[in-house]
Phi, psi and omega in degrees: 000130181271155178287139176289159176298143176299149185300324181297334179286343180270358188307310183290326183280336187236078181279158178304138177077012181267092183295331178296316178296314180297318180294321178297317178295321177295322176299318178292323177295317179298319178297316179296323179293319176300316178301314180300321185291340180249007181271121185286325183284134183298321180299311182293323178296316178300311182297318180293321178293319178295320177298320177301316179295320179299316179291325176295319177298319178298326178295319178298316181293327176297324179284315184280325184081161177270135175302144184308322182290346181253358187299324185259002179268139171288134183209138175300137183302325183288324175293316179296317178302315180297326180285319184270340181218076184302338178293347177256018183300321179297315178294320179300315179295317181299310183285330175298323180295335180266358184297321180294321178296316178299317179297320179295319179296313182291340176274001177105006178298150181238139180057044180286320179232158176267178181300317181297316179298321179294317179294321177296319179296318179297314180296315180295320179295320179296317179294318179296315180299321177298315177297319181293320176304313179298317181296315182290320184280334177206077184305322181295317179292323180295322179289326181287329186231000000 
């Protein structure tokens, strides 16, 4: 599995309010989540679920945009998500905590996570993706509820 492009590299292609970019990222997130749901190995399932969440976070940022003062700074997607969409702070913290495990798995680590951690990551990614779909498709309703 290859590493996704850093979010800062997507800045020009994914401007605030660009529903096409957000929808494309959501499509990629959904695909990664499907892959995770049928992957038998816990390490690979964890990494695919984390990638789905990463792409979903990028979709939120594509809708919200980066504040001008942050446009040229390199920034972790989870930190940026928390800054531009504080209502996703809990998810940002949860997935940030799993970033090292995903990196270790993608670097070739074996038995990095157990079955329960992989299943928890998959479940959390699915719930996050559902919230992000609501947010992207109807931001006003997502903020209200």
